Backbone atoms as SQL, in Angstrom:
CREATE TABLE atoms (id INTEGER PRIMARY KEY, chain TEXT, resi INTEGER, resn TEXT, atom TEXT, x REAL, y REAL, z REAL);
INSERT INTO atoms VALUES
  (1, 'A', 1, 'UNK', 'N', 35.075, 106.681, -165.852),
  (2, 'A', 1, 'UNK', 'CA', 34.562, 105.650, -164.955),
  (3, 'A', 1, 'UNK', 'C', 33.177, 106.019, -164.425),
  (4, 'A', 2, 'UNK', 'N', 33.029, 107.254, -163.960),
  (5, 'A', 2, 'UNK', 'CA', 31.747, 107.659, -163.379),
  (6, 'A', 2, 'UNK', 'C', 30.672, 107.735, -164.460),
  (7, 'A', 3, 'UNK', 'N', 31.009, 108.334, -165.599),
  (8, 'A', 3, 'UNK', 'CA', 30.025, 108.431, -166.682),
  (9, 'A', 3, 'UNK', 'C', 29.637, 107.044, -167.189),
  (10, 'A', 4, 'UNK', 'N', 30.587, 106.136, -167.211),
  (11, 'A', 4, 'UNK', 'CA', 30.294, 104.766, -167.623),
  (12, 'A', 4, 'UNK', 'C', 29.349, 104.100, -166.621),
  (13, 'A', 5, 'UNK', 'N', 29.558, 104.340, -165.330),
  (14, 'A', 5, 'UNK', 'CA', 28.679, 103.777, -164.301),
  (15, 'A', 5, 'UNK', 'C', 27.272, 104.354, -164.411),
  (16, 'A', 6, 'UNK', 'N', 27.174, 105.647, -164.707),
  (17, 'A', 6, 'UNK', 'CA', 25.862, 106.276, -164.893),
  (18, 'A', 6, 'UNK', 'C', 25.155, 105.654, -166.091),
  (19, 'A', 7, 'UNK', 'N', 25.887, 105.467, -167.182),
  (20, 'A', 7, 'UNK', 'CA', 25.309, 104.857, -168.378),
  (21, 'A', 7, 'UNK', 'C', 24.855, 103.424, -168.093),
  (22, 'A', 8, 'UNK', 'N', 25.668, 102.669, -167.393),
  (23, 'A', 8, 'UNK', 'CA', 25.299, 101.293, -167.044),
  (24, 'A', 8, 'UNK', 'C', 24.049, 101.282, -166.168),
  (25, 'A', 9, 'UNK', 'N', 23.949, 102.209, -165.223),
  (26, 'A', 9, 'UNK', 'CA', 22.768, 102.296, -164.372),
  (27, 'A', 9, 'UNK', 'C', 21.509, 102.582, -165.171),
  (28, 'A', 10, 'UNK', 'N', 21.597, 103.521, -166.109),
  (29, 'A', 10, 'UNK', 'CA', 20.432, 103.849, -166.940),
  (30, 'A', 10, 'UNK', 'C', 20.064, 102.685, -167.852),
  (31, 'A', 11, 'UNK', 'N', 21.078, 102.035, -168.419),
  (32, 'A', 11, 'UNK', 'CA', 20.810, 100.886, -169.280),
  (33, 'A', 11, 'UNK', 'C', 20.197, 99.736, -168.488),
  (34, 'A', 12, 'UNK', 'N', 20.680, 99.535, -167.290),
  (35, 'A', 12, 'UNK', 'CA', 20.152, 98.483, -166.425),
  (36, 'A', 12, 'UNK', 'C', 18.684, 98.755, -166.096),
  (37, 'A', 13, 'UNK', 'N', 18.358, 100.001, -165.798),
  (38, 'A', 13, 'UNK', 'CA', 16.972, 100.367, -165.493),
  (39, 'A', 13, 'UNK', 'C', 16.075, 100.136, -166.704),
  (40, 'A', 14, 'UNK', 'N', 16.531, 100.578, -167.868),
  (41, 'A', 14, 'UNK', 'CA', 15.731, 100.430, -169.082),
  (42, 'A', 14, 'UNK', 'C', 15.569, 98.963, -169.454),
  (43, 'A', 15, 'UNK', 'N', 16.648, 98.217, -169.397),
  (44, 'A', 15, 'UNK', 'CA', 16.589, 96.801, -169.749),
  (45, 'A', 15, 'UNK', 'C', 15.698, 96.027, -168.780),
  (46, 'A', 16, 'UNK', 'N', 15.791, 96.330, -167.500),
  (47, 'A', 16, 'UNK', 'CA', 14.929, 95.677, -166.506),
  (48, 'A', 16, 'UNK', 'C', 13.463, 95.961, -166.801),
  (49, 'A', 17, 'UNK', 'N', 13.165, 97.212, -167.138),
  (50, 'A', 17, 'UNK', 'CA', 11.784, 97.591, -167.450),
  (51, 'A', 17, 'UNK', 'C', 11.284, 96.873, -168.701),
  (52, 'A', 18, 'UNK', 'N', 12.093, 96.872, -169.753),
  (53, 'A', 18, 'UNK', 'CA', 11.669, 96.274, -171.023),
  (54, 'A', 18, 'UNK', 'C', 11.458, 94.769, -170.878),
  (55, 'A', 19, 'UNK', 'N', 12.413, 94.079, -170.275),
  (56, 'A', 19, 'UNK', 'CA', 12.281, 92.623, -170.117),
  (57, 'A', 19, 'UNK', 'C', 11.101, 92.285, -169.209),
  (58, 'A', 20, 'UNK', 'N', 10.953, 93.003, -168.103),
  (59, 'A', 20, 'UNK', 'CA', 9.838, 92.755, -167.193),
  (60, 'A', 20, 'UNK', 'C', 8.491, 92.996, -167.849),
  (61, 'A', 21, 'UNK', 'N', 8.381, 94.077, -168.600),
  (62, 'A', 21, 'UNK', 'CA', 7.130, 94.382, -169.298),
  (63, 'A', 21, 'UNK', 'C', 6.838, 93.338, -170.366),
  (64, 'A', 22, 'UNK', 'N', 7.877, 92.908, -171.073),
  (65, 'A', 22, 'UNK', 'CA', 7.710, 91.871, -172.091),
  (66, 'A', 22, 'UNK', 'C', 7.192, 90.578, -171.460),
  (67, 'A', 23, 'UNK', 'N', 7.799, 90.143, -170.366),
  (68, 'A', 23, 'UNK', 'CA', 7.340, 88.928, -169.685),
  (69, 'A', 23, 'UNK', 'C', 5.907, 89.083, -169.181),
  (70, 'A', 24, 'UNK', 'N', 5.587, 90.267, -168.670),
  (71, 'A', 24, 'UNK', 'CA', 4.241, 90.551, -168.169),
  (72, 'A', 24, 'UNK', 'C', 3.210, 90.430, -169.294),
  (73, 'A', 25, 'UNK', 'N', 3.498, 91.042, -170.438),
  (74, 'A', 25, 'UNK', 'CA', 2.557, 90.996, -171.567),
  (75, 'A', 25, 'UNK', 'C', 2.411, 89.584, -172.126),
  (76, 'A', 26, 'UNK', 'N', 3.525, 88.891, -172.278),
  (77, 'A', 26, 'UNK', 'CA', 3.469, 87.531, -172.815),
  (78, 'A', 26, 'UNK', 'C', 2.678, 86.618, -171.879),
  (79, 'A', 27, 'UNK', 'N', 2.815, 86.820, -170.567),
  (80, 'A', 27, 'UNK', 'CA', 2.049, 85.998, -169.636),
  (81, 'A', 27, 'UNK', 'C', 0.555, 86.194, -169.859),
  (82, 'A', 28, 'UNK', 'N', 0.117, 87.432, -170.062),
  (83, 'A', 28, 'UNK', 'CA', -1.309, 87.674, -170.255),
  (84, 'A', 28, 'UNK', 'C', -1.806, 87.087, -171.567),
  (85, 'A', 29, 'UNK', 'N', -0.945, 86.973, -172.555),
  (86, 'A', 29, 'UNK', 'CA', -1.350, 86.357, -173.818),
  (87, 'A', 29, 'UNK', 'C', -1.385, 84.835, -173.725),
  (88, 'A', 30, 'UNK', 'N', -0.423, 84.257, -173.039),
  (89, 'A', 30, 'UNK', 'CA', -0.277, 82.802, -173.002),
  (90, 'A', 30, 'UNK', 'C', -0.888, 82.150, -171.765),
  (91, 'A', 31, 'UNK', 'N', -0.939, 82.864, -170.640),
  (92, 'A', 31, 'UNK', 'CA', -1.412, 82.318, -169.357),
  (93, 'A', 31, 'UNK', 'C', -0.652, 81.039, -168.986),
  (94, 'A', 32, 'UNK', 'N', 0.646, 81.053, -169.205),
  (95, 'A', 32, 'UNK', 'CA', 1.485, 79.889, -168.950),
  (96, 'A', 32, 'UNK', 'C', 2.118, 79.983, -167.563),
  (97, 'A', 33, 'UNK', 'N', 2.040, 78.904, -166.813),
  (98, 'A', 33, 'UNK', 'CA', 2.672, 78.881, -165.496),
  (99, 'A', 33, 'UNK', 'C', 4.191, 78.903, -165.617),
  (100, 'A', 34, 'UNK', 'N', 4.714, 78.376, -166.717),
  (101, 'A', 34, 'UNK', 'CA', 6.156, 78.445, -166.943),
  (102, 'A', 34, 'UNK', 'C', 6.602, 79.903, -167.056),
  (103, 'A', 35, 'UNK', 'N', 5.806, 80.709, -167.737),
  (104, 'A', 35, 'UNK', 'CA', 6.125, 82.140, -167.838),
  (105, 'A', 35, 'UNK', 'C', 6.016, 82.824, -166.484),
  (106, 'A', 36, 'UNK', 'N', 5.065, 82.405, -165.685),
  (107, 'A', 36, 'UNK', 'CA', 4.929, 82.975, -164.344),
  (108, 'A', 36, 'UNK', 'C', 6.167, 82.655, -163.502),
  (109, 'A', 37, 'UNK', 'N', 6.615, 81.410, -163.563),
  (110, 'A', 37, 'UNK', 'CA', 7.822, 81.028, -162.829),
  (111, 'A', 37, 'UNK', 'C', 9.045, 81.774, -163.362),
  (112, 'A', 38, 'UNK', 'N', 9.129, 81.897, -164.676),
  (113, 'A', 38, 'UNK', 'CA', 10.231, 82.645, -165.286),
  (114, 'A', 38, 'UNK', 'C', 10.208, 84.093, -164.822),
  (115, 'A', 39, 'UNK', 'N', 9.024, 84.678, -164.750),
  (116, 'A', 39, 'UNK', 'CA', 8.886, 86.056, -164.289),
  (117, 'A', 39, 'UNK', 'C', 9.324, 86.236, -162.846),
  (118, 'A', 40, 'UNK', 'N', 8.976, 85.280, -162.005),
  (119, 'A', 40, 'UNK', 'CA', 9.380, 85.362, -160.595),
  (120, 'A', 40, 'UNK', 'C', 10.897, 85.272, -160.473),
  (121, 'A', 41, 'UNK', 'N', 11.489, 84.347, -161.214),
  (122, 'A', 41, 'UNK', 'CA', 12.953, 84.230, -161.203),
  (123, 'A', 41, 'UNK', 'C', 13.579, 85.506, -161.743),
  (124, 'A', 42, 'UNK', 'N', 12.979, 86.060, -162.802),
  (125, 'A', 42, 'UNK', 'CA', 13.506, 87.302, -163.373),
  (126, 'A', 42, 'UNK', 'C', 13.456, 88.447, -162.352),
  (127, 'A', 43, 'UNK', 'N', 12.361, 88.547, -161.614),
  (128, 'A', 43, 'UNK', 'CA', 12.242, 89.599, -160.598),
  (129, 'A', 43, 'UNK', 'C', 13.358, 89.467, -159.562),
  (130, 'A', 44, 'UNK', 'N', 13.620, 88.255, -159.123),
  (131, 'A', 44, 'UNK', 'CA', 14.668, 88.043, -158.119),
  (132, 'A', 44, 'UNK', 'C', 16.056, 88.371, -158.669),
  (133, 'A', 45, 'UNK', 'N', 16.349, 87.893, -159.871),
  (134, 'A', 45, 'UNK', 'CA', 17.660, 88.162, -160.472),
  (135, 'A', 45, 'UNK', 'C', 17.837, 89.651, -160.708),
  (136, 'A', 46, 'UNK', 'N', 16.819, 90.286, -161.263),
  (137, 'A', 46, 'UNK', 'CA', 16.935, 91.714, -161.550),
  (138, 'A', 46, 'UNK', 'C', 17.009, 92.531, -160.266),
  (139, 'A', 47, 'UNK', 'N', 16.360, 92.067, -159.199),
  (140, 'A', 47, 'UNK', 'CA', 16.464, 92.747, -157.908),
  (141, 'A', 47, 'UNK', 'C', 17.913, 92.782, -157.435),
  (142, 'A', 48, 'UNK', 'N', 18.581, 91.641, -157.499),
  (143, 'A', 48, 'UNK', 'CA', 19.970, 91.589, -157.029),
  (144, 'A', 48, 'UNK', 'C', 20.912, 92.393, -157.927),
  (145, 'A', 49, 'UNK', 'N', 20.709, 92.320, -159.225),
  (146, 'A', 49, 'UNK', 'CA', 21.559, 93.097, -160.141),
  (147, 'A', 49, 'UNK', 'C', 21.347, 94.587, -159.922),
  (148, 'A', 50, 'UNK', 'N', 20.088, 95.016, -159.876),
  (149, 'A', 50, 'UNK', 'CA', 19.798, 96.440, -159.685),
  (150, 'A', 50, 'UNK', 'C', 20.276, 96.928, -158.321),
  (151, 'A', 51, 'UNK', 'N', 20.157, 96.092, -157.298),
  (152, 'A', 51, 'UNK', 'CA', 20.649, 96.468, -155.973),
  (153, 'A', 51, 'UNK', 'C', 22.154, 96.673, -156.002),
  (154, 'A', 52, 'UNK', 'N', 22.867, 95.787, -156.663),
  (155, 'A', 52, 'UNK', 'CA', 24.317, 95.930, -156.790),
  (156, 'A', 52, 'UNK', 'C', 24.671, 97.230, -157.509),
  (157, 'A', 53, 'UNK', 'N', 23.964, 97.533, -158.588),
  (158, 'A', 53, 'UNK', 'CA', 24.233, 98.763, -159.347),
  (159, 'A', 53, 'UNK', 'C', 23.941, 99.987, -158.489),
  (160, 'A', 54, 'UNK', 'N', 22.836, 99.982, -157.751),
  (161, 'A', 54, 'UNK', 'CA', 22.494, 101.120, -156.892),
  (162, 'A', 54, 'UNK', 'C', 23.547, 101.314, -155.801),
  (163, 'A', 55, 'UNK', 'N', 23.977, 100.231, -155.185),
  (164, 'A', 55, 'UNK', 'CA', 25.016, 100.348, -154.151),
  (165, 'A', 55, 'UNK', 'C', 26.295, 100.931, -154.744),
  (166, 'A', 56, 'UNK', 'N', 26.653, 100.483, -155.933),
  (167, 'A', 56, 'UNK', 'CA', 27.848, 101.017, -156.598),
  (168, 'A', 56, 'UNK', 'C', 27.694, 102.515, -156.887),
  (169, 'A', 57, 'UNK', 'N', 26.522, 102.913, -157.371),
  (170, 'A', 57, 'UNK', 'CA', 26.283, 104.330, -157.674),
  (171, 'A', 57, 'UNK', 'C', 26.300, 105.178, -156.402),
  (172, 'A', 58, 'UNK', 'N', 25.726, 104.665, -155.334),
  (173, 'A', 58, 'UNK', 'CA', 25.749, 105.402, -154.063),
  (174, 'A', 58, 'UNK', 'C', 27.181, 105.544, -153.562),
  (175, 'A', 59, 'UNK', 'N', 27.960, 104.485, -153.675),
  (176, 'A', 59, 'UNK', 'CA', 29.372, 104.538, -153.282),
  (177, 'A', 59, 'UNK', 'C', 30.101, 105.626, -154.074),
  (178, 'A', 60, 'UNK', 'N', 29.871, 105.657, -155.381),
  (179, 'A', 60, 'UNK', 'CA', 30.509, 106.689, -156.204),
  (180, 'A', 60, 'UNK', 'C', 30.024, 108.085, -155.815),
  (181, 'A', 61, 'UNK', 'N', 28.734, 108.211, -155.494),
  (182, 'A', 61, 'UNK', 'CA', 28.181, 109.516, -155.123),
  (183, 'A', 61, 'UNK', 'C', 28.791, 110.039, -153.827),
  (184, 'A', 62, 'UNK', 'N', 29.094, 109.145, -152.913),
  (185, 'A', 62, 'UNK', 'CA', 29.689, 109.562, -151.640),
  (186, 'A', 62, 'UNK', 'C', 31.066, 110.176, -151.856),
  (187, 'A', 63, 'UNK', 'N', 31.846, 109.583, -152.737),
  (188, 'A', 63, 'UNK', 'CA', 33.232, 110.012, -152.911),
  (189, 'A', 63, 'UNK', 'C', 33.463, 110.943, -154.105),
  (190, 'A', 64, 'UNK', 'N', 32.404, 111.283, -154.841),
  (191, 'A', 64, 'UNK', 'CA', 32.529, 112.180, -155.994),
  (192, 'A', 64, 'UNK', 'C', 31.447, 113.251, -155.944),
  (193, 'A', 65, 'UNK', 'N', 31.640, 114.273, -155.132),
  (194, 'A', 65, 'UNK', 'CA', 30.592, 115.284, -154.957),
  (195, 'A', 65, 'UNK', 'C', 30.242, 116.037, -156.243),
  (196, 'A', 66, 'UNK', 'N', 31.168, 116.168, -157.171),
  (197, 'A', 66, 'UNK', 'CA', 30.875, 116.890, -158.412),
  (198, 'A', 66, 'UNK', 'C', 29.879, 116.135, -159.290),
  (199, 'A', 67, 'UNK', 'N', 29.867, 114.836, -159.182),
  (200, 'A', 67, 'UNK', 'CA', 28.969, 114.008, -159.998),
  (201, 'A', 67, 'UNK', 'C', 27.780, 113.476, -159.193),
  (202, 'A', 68, 'UNK', 'N', 27.652, 113.931, -157.966),
  (203, 'A', 68, 'UNK', 'CA', 26.658, 113.372, -157.046),
  (204, 'A', 68, 'UNK', 'C', 25.231, 113.467, -157.592),
  (205, 'A', 69, 'UNK', 'N', 24.869, 114.612, -158.153),
  (206, 'A', 69, 'UNK', 'CA', 23.491, 114.783, -158.636),
  (207, 'A', 69, 'UNK', 'C', 23.171, 113.769, -159.726),
  (208, 'A', 70, 'UNK', 'N', 24.072, 113.617, -160.696),
  (209, 'A', 70, 'UNK', 'CA', 23.832, 112.657, -161.773),
  (210, 'A', 70, 'UNK', 'C', 23.769, 111.223, -161.250),
  (211, 'A', 71, 'UNK', 'N', 24.617, 110.911, -160.303),
  (212, 'A', 71, 'UNK', 'CA', 24.620, 109.561, -159.735),
  (213, 'A', 71, 'UNK', 'C', 23.337, 109.274, -158.959),
  (214, 'A', 72, 'UNK', 'N', 22.886, 110.242, -158.174),
  (215, 'A', 72, 'UNK', 'CA', 21.654, 110.054, -157.400),
  (216, 'A', 72, 'UNK', 'C', 20.438, 109.996, -158.328),
  (217, 'A', 73, 'UNK', 'N', 20.431, 110.796, -159.378),
  (218, 'A', 73, 'UNK', 'CA', 19.331, 110.732, -160.347),
  (219, 'A', 73, 'UNK', 'C', 19.274, 109.364, -161.026),
  (220, 'A', 74, 'UNK', 'N', 20.428, 108.816, -161.324),
  (221, 'A', 74, 'UNK', 'CA', 20.464, 107.485, -161.923),
  (222, 'A', 74, 'UNK', 'C', 19.929, 106.443, -160.946),
  (223, 'A', 75, 'UNK', 'N', 20.249, 106.590, -159.672),
  (224, 'A', 75, 'UNK', 'CA', 19.667, 105.704, -158.649),
  (225, 'A', 75, 'UNK', 'C', 18.144, 105.832, -158.650),
  (226, 'A', 76, 'UNK', 'N', 17.658, 107.053, -158.761),
  (227, 'A', 76, 'UNK', 'CA', 16.215, 107.280, -158.805),
  (228, 'A', 76, 'UNK', 'C', 15.568, 106.614, -159.999),
  (229, 'A', 77, 'UNK', 'N', 16.237, 106.669, -161.141),
  (230, 'A', 77, 'UNK', 'CA', 15.713, 106.008, -162.340),
  (231, 'A', 77, 'UNK', 'C', 15.621, 104.504, -162.111),
  (232, 'A', 78, 'UNK', 'N', 16.640, 103.942, -161.498),
  (233, 'A', 78, 'UNK', 'CA', 16.603, 102.507, -161.185),
  (234, 'A', 78, 'UNK', 'C', 15.468, 102.184, -160.217),
  (235, 'A', 79, 'UNK', 'N', 15.262, 103.049, -159.231),
  (236, 'A', 79, 'UNK', 'CA', 14.229, 102.800, -158.225),
  (237, 'A', 79, 'UNK', 'C', 12.812, 102.946, -158.781),
  (238, 'A', 80, 'UNK', 'N', 12.664, 103.610, -159.919),
  (239, 'A', 80, 'UNK', 'CA', 11.337, 103.747, -160.526),
  (240, 'A', 80, 'UNK', 'C', 10.752, 102.401, -160.950),
  (241, 'A', 81, 'UNK', 'N', 11.591, 101.418, -161.134),
  (242, 'A', 81, 'UNK', 'CA', 11.096, 100.095, -161.513),
  (243, 'A', 81, 'UNK', 'C', 10.340, 99.410, -160.374),
  (244, 'A', 82, 'UNK', 'N', 10.584, 99.818, -159.141),
  (245, 'A', 82, 'UNK', 'CA', 9.938, 99.156, -157.999),
  (246, 'A', 82, 'UNK', 'C', 8.415, 99.309, -158.031),
  (247, 'A', 83, 'UNK', 'N', 7.860, 100.535, -158.164),
  (248, 'A', 83, 'UNK', 'CA', 6.393, 100.617, -158.210),
  (249, 'A', 83, 'UNK', 'C', 5.802, 99.946, -159.448),
  (250, 'A', 84, 'UNK', 'N', 6.562, 99.902, -160.525),
  (251, 'A', 84, 'UNK', 'CA', 6.083, 99.217, -161.729),
  (252, 'A', 84, 'UNK', 'C', 5.955, 97.721, -161.450),
  (253, 'A', 85, 'UNK', 'N', 6.957, 97.136, -160.816),
  (254, 'A', 85, 'UNK', 'CA', 6.913, 95.708, -160.472),
  (255, 'A', 85, 'UNK', 'C', 5.760, 95.432, -159.511),
  (256, 'A', 86, 'UNK', 'N', 5.566, 96.301, -158.540),
  (257, 'A', 86, 'UNK', 'CA', 4.458, 96.120, -157.592),
  (258, 'A', 86, 'UNK', 'C', 3.121, 96.162, -158.329),
  (259, 'A', 87, 'UNK', 'N', 2.982, 97.083, -159.264),
  (260, 'A', 87, 'UNK', 'CA', 1.759, 97.154, -160.066),
  (261, 'A', 87, 'UNK', 'C', 1.547, 95.903, -160.901),
  (262, 'A', 88, 'UNK', 'N', 2.608, 95.406, -161.515),
  (263, 'A', 88, 'UNK', 'CA', 2.503, 94.179, -162.308),
  (264, 'A', 88, 'UNK', 'C', 2.102, 92.996, -161.428),
  (265, 'A', 89, 'UNK', 'N', 2.699, 92.897, -160.248),
  (266, 'A', 89, 'UNK', 'CA', 2.360, 91.801, -159.339),
  (267, 'A', 89, 'UNK', 'C', 0.896, 91.907, -158.911),
  (268, 'A', 90, 'UNK', 'N', 0.439, 93.120, -158.647),
  (269, 'A', 90, 'UNK', 'CA', -0.966, 93.326, -158.272),
  (270, 'A', 90, 'UNK', 'C', -1.897, 92.878, -159.405),
  (271, 'A', 91, 'UNK', 'N', -1.596, 93.304, -160.634),
  (272, 'A', 91, 'UNK', 'CA', -2.434, 92.918, -161.771),
  (273, 'A', 91, 'UNK', 'C', -2.399, 91.409, -162.011),
  (274, 'A', 92, 'UNK', 'N', -1.241, 90.804, -161.834),
  (275, 'A', 92, 'UNK', 'CA', -1.147, 89.349, -161.980),
  (276, 'A', 92, 'UNK', 'C', -1.955, 88.633, -160.908),
  (277, 'A', 93, 'UNK', 'N', -1.914, 89.136, -159.676),
  (278, 'A', 93, 'UNK', 'CA', -2.665, 88.484, -158.605),
  (279, 'A', 93, 'UNK', 'C', -4.167, 88.589, -158.857),
  (280, 'A', 94, 'UNK', 'N', -4.608, 89.703, -159.409),
  (281, 'A', 94, 'UNK', 'CA', -6.027, 89.842, -159.754),
  (282, 'A', 94, 'UNK', 'C', -6.392, 88.872, -160.872),
  (283, 'A', 95, 'UNK', 'N', -5.490, 88.722, -161.829),
  (284, 'A', 95, 'UNK', 'CA', -5.738, 87.835, -162.956),
  (285, 'A', 95, 'UNK', 'C', -5.753, 86.366, -162.537),
  (286, 'A', 96, 'UNK', 'N', -4.842, 85.985, -161.670),
  (287, 'A', 96, 'UNK', 'CA', -4.724, 84.581, -161.276),
  (288, 'A', 96, 'UNK', 'C', -5.761, 84.208, -160.220),
  (289, 'A', 97, 'UNK', 'N', -6.014, 85.109, -159.273),
  (290, 'A', 97, 'UNK', 'CA', -6.951, 84.855, -158.180),
  (291, 'A', 97, 'UNK', 'C', -8.075, 85.889, -158.210),
  (292, 'A', 98, 'UNK', 'N', -8.991, 85.787, -159.170),
  (293, 'A', 98, 'UNK', 'CA', -10.049, 86.807, -159.252),
  (294, 'A', 98, 'UNK', 'C', -11.011, 86.717, -158.066),
  (295, 'A', 99, 'UNK', 'N', -11.489, 87.873, -157.649),
  (296, 'A', 99, 'UNK', 'CA', -12.471, 87.912, -156.562),
  (297, 'A', 99, 'UNK', 'C', -13.866, 87.892, -157.156),
  (298, 'A', 100, 'UNK', 'N', -14.851, 87.616, -156.327),
  (299, 'A', 100, 'UNK', 'CA', -16.229, 87.505, -156.809),
  (300, 'A', 100, 'UNK', 'C', -17.062, 88.716, -156.424),
  (301, 'A', 101, 'UNK', 'N', -16.458, 89.883, -156.331),
  (302, 'A', 101, 'UNK', 'CA', -17.202, 91.085, -155.949),
  (303, 'A', 101, 'UNK', 'C', -17.853, 91.694, -157.133);
């Protein structure tokens, strides 16, 4: 059960990264507002899914001290997507609303 949860957490992190990066790249190629809306919806959906997975992993870490390190590391892997999303949003905002400096 615990190893399966760790695997699901890692897969969730990787899948979130791959899909988000794919949407980000396709938006820059197409400049489609539909893709932008899809990306925003994807960010929200993936936020809730990843939050649920992190809460589950933290719950398991509290009650399984022998597996705590692996569970917390998996949480960290999931949390690595946050600065990536922030960077993508920053680059998109520069692309959509360029400044005149």
